[in-house]
C-alpha positions in Angstrom: -0.1 0.0 0.1 2.8 2.4 1.0 4.7 1.9 -2.6 1.4 2.3 -4.4 0.3 5.2 -2.6 3.4 6.9 -3.4 3.7 6.1 -7.1 0.4 7.8 -7.7 1.3 10.9 -5.6 4.2 11.0 -7.5 2.3 11.3 -10.7 0.1 13.6 -9.0 2.6 16.1 -8.1 4.5 15.7 -11.3 1.3 16.7 -13.0 0.7 19.7 -11.3 4.2 21.1 -11.4 4.7 20.5 -15.3 4.3 23.8 -17.1 3.4 21.9 -20.7 0.0 21.4 -19.0 -0.5 25.0 -19.1 -1.9 26.6 -22.1 -0.1 29.9 -21.4 3.5 29.7 -21.5 4.1 33.2 -20.5 3.0 32.3 -17.1 3.8 28.8 -16.3 2.6 28.9 -12.9 -1.1 29.0 -14.3 -3.1 25.8 -13.9 -5.6 25.9 -16.2 -5.7 24.1 -19.8 -7.4 27.5 -21.3 -5.3 30.4 -22.3 -4.8 33.2 -19.4 -6.3 36.1 -20.8 -6.2 38.7 -17.8 -8.0 41.6 -19.4 -10.8 41.6 -22.0 -11.3 44.6 -24.5 -14.8 46.0 -24.6 -14.0 47.6 -27.9 -13.7 44.4 -29.7 -17.3 42.9 -28.7 -19.1 46.6 -29.2 -19.1 47.4 -33.1 -20.1 51.4 -32.3 -18.6 54.3 -30.1 -20.0 53.8 -26.5 -21.5 57.1 -25.2 -19.5 59.1 -23.1 -22.5 60.1 -20.7 -26.0 58.4 -20.2 -29.3 60.5 -20.1 -30.0 60.9 -16.5 -33.8 60.1 -17.6 -32.6 56.4 -18.7 -30.2 55.9 -16.1 -32.2 53.3 -13.7 -33.4 51.5 -16.6 -30.1 51.2 -18.0 -28.9 50.0 -14.7 -31.8 47.6 -13.9 -31.0 46.0 -17.3 -27.3 45.7 -17.0 -27.7 43.9 -13.7 -30.2 41.6 -14.9 -28.0 40.8 -18.1 -24.7 40.3 -15.8 -26.4 37.2 -13.7 -25.7 33.8 -14.7 -28.7 32.3 -13.8 -30.5 34.5 -16.3 -30.2 32.8 -19.7 -29.8 33.7 -22.9 -33.3 33.7 -24.0 -34.6 35.6 -21.1 -31.7 37.7 -21.8 -33.1 38.5 -25.1 -36.6 38.8 -24.2 -35.6 41.7 -21.4 -33.2 43.5 -24.1 -36.0 43.7 -26.6 -38.5 45.2 -24.2 -36.0 47.4 -23.4 -35.4 48.6 -26.8 -38.8 48.7 -27.7 -39.4 51.0 -24.6 -36.5 53.2 -25.4 -36.8 53.6 -29.3 -34.0 51.3 -30.1 -31.5 53.3 -29.6 -28.3 52.2 -30.2 -26.4 54.6 -27.9 -28.4 53.4 -24.9 -27.9 49.5 -25.8 -24.4 50.7 -26.0 -25.0 52.0 -22.4 -26.5 48.5 -21.0 -23.6 46.5 -22.9 -20.6 49.2 -20.9 -22.4 48.3 -17.5 -22.8 44.6 -18.3 -19.2 44.4 -19.2 -17.7 46.1 -16.3 -20.0 44.1 -14.0 -19.0 40.6 -15.6 -15.1 41.8 -16.2 -14.8 42.7 -12.7 -16.0 39.5 -11.8 -13.9 37.4 -14.2 -10.5 39.4 -12.9 -11.8 38.6 -9.2 -11.8 34.8 -10.5 -8.9 34.9 -12.4 -7.1 36.1 -9.0 -8.4 33.5 -7.2 -7.2 31.1 -9.7 -4.0 31.9 -9.0 -4.0 32.2 -5.5 -5.3 28.6 -5.1 -2.6 27.3 -7.6 0.0 28.8 -4.9 -1.5 26.8 -2.7 -1.3 23.8 -4.5 2.3 24.5 -5.4 3.0 24.6 -1.6 1.1 21.7 -0.7 2.7 19.4 -3.8 6.1 20.7 -2.1 5.3 19.6 1.3 3.7 16.1 -0.1 7.4 16.0 -2.0 9.3 16.7 1.3 7.5 14.1 3.1 8.2 11.4 0.6 11.5 12.1 0.5 11.6 12.0 4.2 9.9 8.5 4.1 12.1 7.2 1.6 15.1 7.9 3.5 13.7 6.6 6.8 12.8 3.0 4.9 16.2 2.8 3.5 17.8 3.2 6.7 19.1 0.0 8.6 16.7 0.6 11.6 14.0 2.7 10.2 11.4 4.3 12.4 7.8 2.9 11.5 6.0 5.2 13.8 7.2 8.2 12.0 6.6 6.5 8.5 3.3 6.2 9.7 2.8 9.7 10.8 4.3 10.8 7.4 1.7 8.6 5.7 -1.2 9.7 7.7 -0.1 13.4 6.6 0.5 12.6 2.9 -2.6 10.8 2.8 -4.7 13.9 4.3 -2.2 16.7 2.0 -3.4 14.6 -1.2 -7.2 14.6 -0.2 -7.0 18.1 -0.1 -4.8 18.4 -3.0 -7.6 16.3 -4.9 -10.4 18.5 -3.6 -8.8 21.9 -4.7 -8.1 20.1 -8.3 -11.6 19.6 -8.6 -12.5 23.1 -8.0 -9.7 24.7 -9.8 -11.3 22.7 -12.7 -14.3 24.0 -12.3 -12.8 27.7 -11.8 -10.6 27.8 -14.9 -14.0 27.0 -16.9 -15.7 30.3 -15.6 -13.5 33.0 -17.1 -14.0 31.5 -20.5 -17.8 31.3 -20.1 -17.8 34.9 -18.9 -16.3 36.0 -21.9 -18.6 34.0 -24.0 -21.6 35.4 -22.4 -20.4 39.0 -23.0 -20.2 38.1 -26.7 -23.5 36.5 -26.7 -25.0 39.6 -25.0 -23.5 41.9 -27.1 -25.0 40.4 -30.0 -28.4 40.3 -28.6 -28.2 44.0 -27.7 -26.9 45.0 -31.2 -29.8 42.9 -32.7 -32.5 44.4 -29.9 -31.3 48.0 -31.1 -32.5 47.5 -34.9 -36.0 48.1 -35.0 -37.2 44.7 -37.0 -35.3 43.0 -34.0 -32.9 41.0 -36.0 
């Protein structure tokens, strides 16, 4: 059991530390398969110049729609219906739809930035934990190679590594989920941009 456990842990730690598993070679600490893109460009998602100011009379309605669109639980069909209703009430004004997109973009981009920062923090914790596991493995190997192994110490180290590896695996599941989130938010922003542009046209298409 001892040998099998540590063969598995060796693969686990080696896989974590291998930068070839990361898509972004400019940051070898990035743990995700998805490429690390820290910031998004609003101008690449919206085809027209965004208004510098928003009419006071429309601020509340714009904020309400943007807040709705920024909610991930609001699916795209519901987002389309809300956008078309807003556009109908406000004369299909492209500037107003642009203002809605700008607020939606800012909300989701800030959320995305926080998630990327969180991924980095979890990755650093994983790296420290993998080093702790490796150190324990090295000590266990050294003890077992001696003429008079301290089996009590080996048992304590094995218990520590089992616990650490359980934490490591749980965090890996969290990282896998978190790694998908920035890309999902980016895709949502592109989709919302298209929905708002469609709604800005009087024919709705």
